[in-house]
C-alpha positions, 0 to 999 in steps of 0.5 A, spaced: 500 500 499 503 506 498 503 512 503 498 517 503 501 524 500 503 529 506 499 534 505 501 542 505 495 544 509 489 541 512 483 546 513 476 544 516 470 548 514 464 549 518 458 552 517 453 554 523 448 558 525 446 559 533 450 553 535 458 554 535 458 547 538 458 544 531 465 547 531 468 543 537 464 537 537 467 535 529 474 537 532 474 533 537 470 527 533 476 528 527 482 529 532 481 524 537 476 519 535 480 520 527 486 522 528 485 528 522 488 534 526 486 540 521 492 546 521 486 552 520 479 552 521 474 556 518 467 557 520 462 561 515 456 564 518 451 570 520 453 576 525 449 572 530 452 566 529 459 569 529 458 573 535 456 567 539 462 563 536 467 568 538 464 569 545 464 561 546 470 559 543 475 564 542 473 568 549 479 568 555 471 567 559 469 561 555 474 559 550 472 553 548 476 552 543 482 553 546 479 548 552 479 542 547 486 543 545 489 543 552 484 538 554 487 533 548 494 536 547 493 538 540 498 540 536 497 549 534 490 550 530 490 556 527 482 559 529 482 567 530 477 572 529 478 572 521 477 565 520 470 567 522 466 569 516 461 573 515 455 572 510 454 579 506 447 582 503 447 585 497 449 592 500 456 589 503 452 589 510 453 582 515 447 578 514 443 577 521 439 571 518 438 568 511 431 571 510 429 571 502 431 569 495 437 574 495 440 572 501 440 565 499 443 567 492 448 571 496 450 565 501 450 560 496 456 565 491 460 566 498 460 559 500 462 557 493 467 562 493 470 559 499 471 552 497 473 554 491 479 558 493 480 552 499 481 546 493 485 551 489 491 549 492 493 541 490 497 539 495 492 541 500 486 537 503 479 539 505 474 537 510 467 540 510 463 539 516 455 541 514 452 539 521 450 547 523 447 552 520 440 553 516 439 547 512 440 551 506 447 552 508 449 545 509 446 543 503 450 549 499 456 547 502 455 539 501 454 542 494 459 546 493 465 541 495 461 537 489 462 542 484 470 543 487 472 537 491 478 533 490 479 526 491 483 528 498 477 531 501 472 529 506 465 531 506 461 529 514 456 530 520 457 530 527 453 526 531 451 527 539 449 522 544 443 524 548 442 528 552 447 532 550 445 534 542 442 541 542 444 543 548 448 549 549 453 547 555 455 542 551 462 543 546 465 536 547 466 530 552 471 532 556 477 527 559 475 529 566 467 530 569 463 536 568 456 536 570 452 540 566 444 541 565 441 538 559 434 542 556 430 538 559 433 540 566 436 533 567 444 533 570 449 530 565 456 528 566 460 531 559 465 525 560 460 520 559 458 523 552 459 520 545 461 523 539 461 520 532 462 523 525 458 521 519 462 521 513 458 523 506 460 520 500 459 525 494 460 526 487 466 530 485 464 534 478 471 538 478 473 535 472 467 538 469 470 545 470 475 549 465 481 552 468 479 559 468 472 557 472 477 553 477 482 559 477 476 565 477 471 568 481 464 564 479 457 564 482 454 558 484 448 558 478 455 559 474 458 553 476 452 548 476 451 551 469 458 549 467 457 542 469 452 541 467 453 543 459 460 539 461 455 533 462 450 534 456 451 531 449 457 535 445 454 540 440 460 544 436 457 551 432 463 554 428 463 562 427 469 563 422 467 570 421 468 571 429 473 567 430 469 563 435 466 556 437 460 554 442 463 547 445 459 544 451 455 550 452 461 555 452 463 560 447 470 561 446 475 565 442 480 560 438 486 562 434 486 563 427 491 557 425 486 552 431 480 554 428 482 553 421 484 545 422 478 544 426 474 547 421 478 543 416 476 536 420 468 539 421 466 540 414 469 533 412 464 530 418 459 534 415 461 531 408 461 524 411 468 524 408 472 518 411 478 519 415 484 522 412 491 520 413 496 526 415 502 529 410 508 525 410 514 529 414 519 533 410 514 531 403 509 538 402 503 536 400 499 541 395 492 539 397 493 539 404 495 546 404 490 548 399 484 545 403 487 548 410 488 555 407 481 554 405 479 555 411 484 559 414 482 564 409 475 564 411 477 566 419 481 571 417 480 574 410 484 574 404 491 577 406 495 575 400 502 572 401 503 578 406 500 573 411 505 568 415 501 562 414 500 563 406 507 563 406 509 558 410 504 553 406 505 556 399 510 550 396 505 544 401 503 543 408 508 537 411 507 533 416 511 537 422 507 543 420 500 538 421 502 535 428 504 542 430 498 546 428 494 540 431 497 539 438 496 547 439 489 546 437 488 540 442 492 544 447 487 550 446 481 546 447 483 543 453 485 549 457 478 553 454 474 546 455 477 542 461 476 535 460 470 535 456 476 537 450 477 531 448 470 530 445 472 536 439 479 533 438 482 530 432 482 523 432 487 519 430 483 512 430 489 509 434 491 505 428 497 504 424 498 508 419 494 514 423 488 516 419 484 522 422 478 525 424 472 528 428 468 523 432 463 528 434 457 525 429 454 530 423 448 532 427 452 535 433 456 540 428 453 546 425 456 553 422 453 560 423 454 566 428 455 565 435 
């Protein structure tokens, strides 16, 4: 069995409402019961939730976060006021509660952005707890992890035994006797409490995200739309005048040389022509050059012999030029379309000698203004 890779950072991300105990309960379950100790904790909450978290978890009077660390001799874990992230309304003011559709939309976008940032480093590890906060908060947080989560990330819900569940004075099972009054006015010893972690499997849809979506701000609706489009049957629309294509539901601009190569094979597919051999290396092929330049001029316009591409192919196209142009096209498609780019790449048939074609069916290809 291969050893688990060492992660540069481990983050526990929680959502809470009026019960900050979720943070210490989850931390206890992860660190004491499962020996997974985060380097830092991030908390997403409302104005009132932030106030309660600061007073109960971080204040000198109560300080239940530091008490937990001291009781179980945990190493340093970063969790400060700056790690308590308060949701904001459209006007930028802190959100007291989630009451309107607009509040829900802002909350969803905020949560998605936090998860996107925390999963950007491939060497990091993220554990997400959906045990606290309103149900919609937990839903959006779990959904955000499905959108951006990686194999090393985890999703969980913490479970607390009776009569300690939802009890204001309970924060974690202490290693010593501590008697508290429960919600039913009974007495109970926190040493007897049991906490378990229910890990929740999630489907990772990160492969449906393109690099620009993974590296830039994107709202919840935009992320869902991008993944949905990537899972739909492939459709290719070419707008040669604008130098653009629509693929996987996304409009992207293409380099003229790449678009010309893609268009050449798209027309062959529409004409129901068979796969074709590439020109031989070191042997200029005039037919290949003519067919390619006819598409290139539709993209660039007729620039005569002053254009560098036209000059390079005036005596024909040879195999090295074809391979370079095809590789640039594939690189551009991967960068702009992500994992779904393979549906729009030129396939070599995995045969010897290689014969090239688009695997898209003719009915999936159209030309026209985008």
